[in-house]
Gaussian input, Z-matrix of N, CA and C with variables (Angstrom, degrees):
# hf/3-21g

backbone

0 1
 N
 C     1     B1
 C     2     B2     1     A1
 N     3     B3     2     A2     1     D1
 C     4     B4     3     A3     2     D2
 C     5     B5     4     A4     3     D3
 N     6     B6     5     A5     4     D4
 C     7     B7     6     A6     5     D5
 C     8     B8     7     A7     6     D6
 N     9     B9     8     A8     7     D7
 C    10    B10     9     A9     8     D8
 C    11    B11    10    A10     9     D9
 N    12    B12    11    A11    10    D10
 C    13    B13    12    A12    11    D11
 C    14    B14    13    A13    12    D12
 N    15    B15    14    A14    13    D13
 C    16    B16    15    A15    14    D14
 C    17    B17    16    A16    15    D15
 N    18    B18    17    A17    16    D16
 C    19    B19    18    A18    17    D17
 C    20    B20    19    A19    18    D18
 N    21    B21    20    A20    19    D19
 C    22    B22    21    A21    20    D20
 C    23    B23    22    A22    21    D21
 N    24    B24    23    A23    22    D22
 C    25    B25    24    A24    23    D23
 C    26    B26    25    A25    24    D24
 N    27    B27    26    A26    25    D25
 C    28    B28    27    A27    26    D26
 C    29    B29    28    A28    27    D27
 N    30    B30    29    A29    28    D28
 C    31    B31    30    A30    29    D29
 C    32    B32    31    A31    30    D30
 N    33    B33    32    A32    31    D31
 C    34    B34    33    A33    32    D32
 C    35    B35    34    A34    33    D33
 N    36    B36    35    A35    34    D34
 C    37    B37    36    A36    35    D35
 C    38    B38    37    A37    36    D36
 N    39    B39    38    A38    37    D37
 C    40    B40    39    A39    38    D38
 C    41    B41    40    A40    39    D39
 N    42    B42    41    A41    40    D40
 C    43    B43    42    A42    41    D41
 C    44    B44    43    A43    42    D42
 N    45    B45    44    A44    43    D43
 C    46    B46    45    A45    44    D44
 C    47    B47    46    A46    45    D45
 N    48    B48    47    A47    46    D46
 C    49    B49    48    A48    47    D47
 C    50    B50    49    A49    48    D48
 N    51    B51    50    A50    49    D49
 C    52    B52    51    A51    50    D50
 C    53    B53    52    A52    51    D51
 N    54    B54    53    A53    52    D52
 C    55    B55    54    A54    53    D53
 C    56    B56    55    A55    54    D54
 N    57    B57    56    A56    55    D55
 C    58    B58    57    A57    56    D56
 C    59    B59    58    A58    57    D57
 N    60    B60    59    A59    58    D58
 C    61    B61    60    A60    59    D59
 C    62    B62    61    A61    60    D60
 N    63    B63    62    A62    61    D61
 C    64    B64    63    A63    62    D62
 C    65    B65    64    A64    63    D63
 N    66    B66    65    A65    64    D64
 C    67    B67    66    A66    65    D65
 C    68    B68    67    A67    66    D66
 N    69    B69    68    A68    67    D67
 C    70    B70    69    A69    68    D68
 C    71    B71    70    A70    69    D69
 N    72    B72    71    A71    70    D70
 C    73    B73    72    A72    71    D71
 C    74    B74    73    A73    72    D72
 N    75    B75    74    A74    73    D73
 C    76    B76    75    A75    74    D74
 C    77    B77    76    A76    75    D75
 N    78    B78    77    A77    76    D76
 C    79    B79    78    A78    77    D77
 C    80    B80    79    A79    78    D78
 N    81    B81    80    A80    79    D79
 C    82    B82    81    A81    80    D80
 C    83    B83    82    A82    81    D81
 N    84    B84    83    A83    82    D82
 C    85    B85    84    A84    83    D83
 C    86    B86    85    A85    84    D84
 N    87    B87    86    A86    85    D85
 C    88    B88    87    A87    86    D86
 C    89    B89    88    A88    87    D87
 N    90    B90    89    A89    88    D88
 C    91    B91    90    A90    89    D89
 C    92    B92    91    A91    90    D90
 N    93    B93    92    A92    91    D91
 C    94    B94    93    A93    92    D92
 C    95    B95    94    A94    93    D93
 N    96    B96    95    A95    94    D94
 C    97    B97    96    A96    95    D95
 C    98    B98    97    A97    96    D96
 N    99    B99    98    A98    97    D97
 C   100   B100    99    A99    98    D98
 C   101   B101   100   A100    99    D99
 N   102   B102   101   A101   100   D100
 C   103   B103   102   A102   101   D101
 C   104   B104   103   A103   102   D102
 N   105   B105   104   A104   103   D103
 C   106   B106   105   A105   104   D104
 C   107   B107   106   A106   105   D105
 N   108   B108   107   A107   106   D106
 C   109   B109   108   A108   107   D107
 C   110   B110   109   A109   108   D108
 N   111   B111   110   A110   109   D109
 C   112   B112   111   A111   110   D110
 C   113   B113   112   A112   111   D111
 N   114   B114   113   A113   112   D112
 C   115   B115   114   A114   113   D113
 C   116   B116   115   A115   114   D114
 N   117   B117   116   A116   115   D115
 C   118   B118   117   A117   116   D116
 C   119   B119   118   A118   117   D117
 N   120   B120   119   A119   118   D118
 C   121   B121   120   A120   119   D119
 C   122   B122   121   A121   120   D120
 N   123   B123   122   A122   121   D121
 C   124   B124   123   A123   122   D122
 C   125   B125   124   A124   123   D123
 N   126   B126   125   A125   124   D124
 C   127   B127   126   A126   125   D125
 C   128   B128   127   A127   126   D126
 N   129   B129   128   A128   127   D127
 C   130   B130   129   A129   128   D128
 C   131   B131   130   A130   129   D129
 N   132   B132   131   A131   130   D130
 C   133   B133   132   A132   131   D131
 C   134   B134   133   A133   132   D132
 N   135   B135   134   A134   133   D133
 C   136   B136   135   A135   134   D134
 C   137   B137   136   A136   135   D135
 N   138   B138   137   A137   136   D136
 C   139   B139   138   A138   137   D137
 C   140   B140   139   A139   138   D138
 N   141   B141   140   A140   139   D139
 C   142   B142   141   A141   140   D140
 C   143   B143   142   A142   141   D141
 N   144   B144   143   A143   142   D142
 C   145   B145   144   A144   143   D143
 C   146   B146   145   A145   144   D144
 N   147   B147   146   A146   145   D145
 C   148   B148   147   A147   146   D146
 C   149   B149   148   A148   147   D147
 N   150   B150   149   A149   148   D148
 C   151   B151   150   A150   149   D149
 C   152   B152   151   A151   150   D150
 N   153   B153   152   A152   151   D151
 C   154   B154   153   A153   152   D152
 C   155   B155   154   A154   153   D153

   B1=1.4441
   B2=1.5248
   B3=1.3358
   B4=1.4610
   B5=1.5290
   B6=1.3340
   B7=1.4615
   B8=1.5129
   B9=1.3292
   B10=1.4624
   B11=1.5266
   B12=1.3364
   B13=1.4650
   B14=1.5236
   B15=1.3248
   B16=1.4613
   B17=1.5224
   B18=1.3237
   B19=1.4686
   B20=1.5214
   B21=1.3233
   B22=1.4562
   B23=1.5221
   B24=1.3106
   B25=1.4540
   B26=1.5133
   B27=1.2983
   B28=1.4597
   B29=1.5147
   B30=1.3084
   B31=1.4614
   B32=1.5158
   B33=1.2939
   B34=1.4511
   B35=1.5175
   B36=1.3056
   B37=1.4686
   B38=1.4962
   B39=1.2423
   B40=1.4669
   B41=1.5240
   B42=1.3200
   B43=1.4598
   B44=1.5240
   B45=1.3039
   B46=1.4660
   B47=1.5270
   B48=1.3205
   B49=1.4615
   B50=1.5207
   B51=1.3348
   B52=1.4576
   B53=1.5185
   B54=1.3026
   B55=1.4531
   B56=1.5197
   B57=1.3210
   B58=1.4627
   B59=1.5213
   B60=1.3150
   B61=1.4636
   B62=1.5274
   B63=1.3250
   B64=1.4561
   B65=1.5266
   B66=1.3301
   B67=1.4721
   B68=1.5212
   B69=1.3256
   B70=1.4606
   B71=1.5270
   B72=1.3277
   B73=1.4640
   B74=1.5249
   B75=1.3343
   B76=1.4644
   B77=1.5255
   B78=1.3146
   B79=1.4659
   B80=1.5234
   B81=1.3088
   B82=1.4628
   B83=1.5217
   B84=1.3338
   B85=1.4662
   B86=1.5225
   B87=1.3225
   B88=1.4576
   B89=1.5302
   B90=1.3203
   B91=1.4614
   B92=1.5278
   B93=1.3246
   B94=1.4574
   B95=1.5254
   B96=1.3257
   B97=1.4571
   B98=1.5181
   B99=1.3127
   B100=1.4644
   B101=1.5206
   B102=1.3312
   B103=1.4583
   B104=1.5273
   B105=1.3146
   B106=1.4591
   B107=1.5270
   B108=1.3167
   B109=1.4573
   B110=1.5254
   B111=1.3160
   B112=1.4718
   B113=1.5252
   B114=1.3353
   B115=1.4755
   B116=1.5361
   B117=1.3272
   B118=1.4660
   B119=1.5215
   B120=1.3373
   B121=1.4605
   B122=1.5242
   B123=1.3253
   B124=1.4637
   B125=1.5271
   B126=1.3300
   B127=1.4598
   B128=1.5269
   B129=1.3200
   B130=1.4562
   B131=1.5377
   B132=1.3034
   B133=1.4637
   B134=1.5318
   B135=1.3188
   B136=1.4644
   B137=1.5341
   B138=1.3179
   B139=1.4569
   B140=1.5302
   B141=1.3193
   B142=1.4615
   B143=1.5269
   B144=1.3223
   B145=1.4597
   B146=1.5160
   B147=1.3125
   B148=1.4673
   B149=1.5334
   B150=1.3240
   B151=1.4630
   B152=1.5304
   B153=1.3094
   B154=1.4803
   B155=1.4856
   A1=111.08
   A2=117.75
   A3=120.79
   A4=111.64
   A5=116.79
   A6=119.57
   A7=110.68
   A8=116.69
   A9=121.11
   A10=110.14
   A11=116.96
   A12=120.93
   A13=109.83
   A14=116.56
   A15=119.97
   A16=110.96
   A17=116.36
   A18=120.83
   A19=111.23
   A20=117.56
   A21=120.49
   A22=113.58
   A23=117.60
   A24=120.25
   A25=114.01
   A26=117.28
   A27=120.70
   A28=113.13
   A29=117.96
   A30=119.82
   A31=112.44
   A32=117.33
   A33=120.63
   A34=111.12
   A35=114.90
   A36=121.03
   A37=108.03
   A38=123.66
   A39=127.04
   A40=110.99
   A41=115.87
   A42=120.30
   A43=107.38
   A44=117.37
   A45=121.25
   A46=115.34
   A47=117.94
   A48=120.13
   A49=110.11
   A50=116.24
   A51=120.71
   A52=109.40
   A53=115.88
   A54=121.13
   A55=110.28
   A56=115.53
   A57=119.78
   A58=112.22
   A59=118.51
   A60=120.95
   A61=110.54
   A62=116.90
   A63=120.20
   A64=111.52
   A65=116.39
   A66=119.44
   A67=110.22
   A68=116.03
   A69=120.33
   A70=110.37
   A71=117.28
   A72=121.09
   A73=110.43
   A74=117.45
   A75=121.00
   A76=110.64
   A77=117.32
   A78=120.43
   A79=109.77
   A80=117.76
   A81=120.89
   A82=111.92
   A83=116.91
   A84=120.32
   A85=111.07
   A86=116.80
   A87=120.30
   A88=110.75
   A89=117.58
   A90=121.01
   A91=109.52
   A92=117.08
   A93=120.81
   A94=110.61
   A95=117.12
   A96=121.78
   A97=110.72
   A98=116.14
   A99=120.54
   A100=111.02
   A101=117.14
   A102=121.16
   A103=112.33
   A104=118.26
   A105=121.32
   A106=111.13
   A107=116.38
   A108=122.37
   A109=111.41
   A110=117.41
   A111=121.02
   A112=111.89
   A113=120.81
   A114=118.96
   A115=112.61
   A116=117.27
   A117=119.85
   A118=110.37
   A119=117.17
   A120=120.98
   A121=110.66
   A122=118.02
   A123=120.74
   A124=110.98
   A125=115.98
   A126=120.53
   A127=110.42
   A128=116.76
   A129=121.44
   A130=110.58
   A131=116.13
   A132=120.65
   A133=110.85
   A134=117.52
   A135=121.27
   A136=111.09
   A137=117.15
   A138=120.76
   A139=110.95
   A140=117.22
   A141=120.49
   A142=111.05
   A143=117.01
   A144=120.82
   A145=111.13
   A146=116.51
   A147=121.28
   A148=110.51
   A149=117.27
   A150=122.07
   A151=111.30
   A152=116.81
   A153=119.39
   A154=114.26
   D1=-35.97
   D2=-179.86
   D3=-58.54
   D4=-43.75
   D5=-179.20
   D6=-64.14
   D7=-37.17
   D8=179.64
   D9=-63.78
   D10=-44.84
   D11=178.72
   D12=-62.38
   D13=-44.59
   D14=-179.40
   D15=-62.92
   D16=-48.11
   D17=-175.48
   D18=-64.29
   D19=-46.30
   D20=-174.37
   D21=-90.92
   D22=-33.74
   D23=-176.26
   D24=-84.44
   D25=-36.78
   D26=-175.32
   D27=-100.27
   D28=-35.79
   D29=-178.40
   D30=-85.17
   D31=-25.72
   D32=-179.02
   D33=84.64
   D34=167.32
   D35=-179.22
   D36=-132.53
   D37=115.51
   D38=-12.22
   D39=-81.28
   D40=164.87
   D41=174.72
   D42=-66.48
   D43=117.66
   D44=-169.10
   D45=-83.88
   D46=-17.14
   D47=-178.62
   D48=-64.96
   D49=135.29
   D50=-179.95
   D51=-106.36
   D52=140.74
   D53=-179.38
   D54=87.30
   D55=148.60
   D56=-174.85
   D57=-61.40
   D58=-43.08
   D59=-177.06
   D60=-62.40
   D61=-42.51
   D62=-179.60
   D63=-69.71
   D64=-38.59
   D65=176.93
   D66=-65.11
   D67=-41.12
   D68=179.33
   D69=-61.77
   D70=-43.27
   D71=178.68
   D72=-65.49
   D73=-41.63
   D74=-179.96
   D75=-63.22
   D76=-42.47
   D77=178.88
   D78=-65.66
   D79=-39.73
   D80=177.88
   D81=-59.90
   D82=-44.54
   D83=178.03
   D84=-65.53
   D85=-37.54
   D86=-179.59
   D87=-68.53
   D88=-37.53
   D89=177.27
   D90=-64.13
   D91=-43.78
   D92=177.81
   D93=-60.75
   D94=-45.84
   D95=178.93
   D96=-58.86
   D97=-46.50
   D98=179.69
   D99=-62.21
   D100=-43.79
   D101=-177.28
   D102=-68.90
   D103=-21.66
   D104=173.97
   D105=-86.47
   D106=-32.73
   D107=-177.17
   D108=-69.87
   D109=-42.66
   D110=-175.73
   D111=-60.29
   D112=-52.56
   D113=179.59
   D114=-63.84
   D115=-32.94
   D116=178.45
   D117=-63.66
   D118=-41.54
   D119=177.98
   D120=-66.17
   D121=-40.12
   D122=179.05
   D123=-64.01
   D124=-41.37
   D125=178.84
   D126=-64.90
   D127=-41.25
   D128=178.79
   D129=-63.92
   D130=-42.80
   D131=179.06
   D132=-63.77
   D133=-41.03
   D134=178.21
   D135=-64.57
   D136=-40.24
   D137=179.63
   D138=-65.86
   D139=-39.71
   D140=177.97
   D141=-66.49
   D142=-39.20
   D143=179.07
   D144=-66.85
   D145=-36.21
   D146=-179.53
   D147=-71.01
   D148=-33.95
   D149=-179.56
   D150=-72.96
   D151=-25.62
   D152=-176.96
   D153=-81.10

């Protein structure tokens, strides 16, 4: 399921960057976005659990 979320949620459908260099840069930015998003969601979930 994680790969599905990453592929469709972060990369978009279709990947709009044209040319290998642009696609490579777009994927790099999407990986960074995903890697920042995951810990933020975990922290948010922990804070909600602690408040309950």
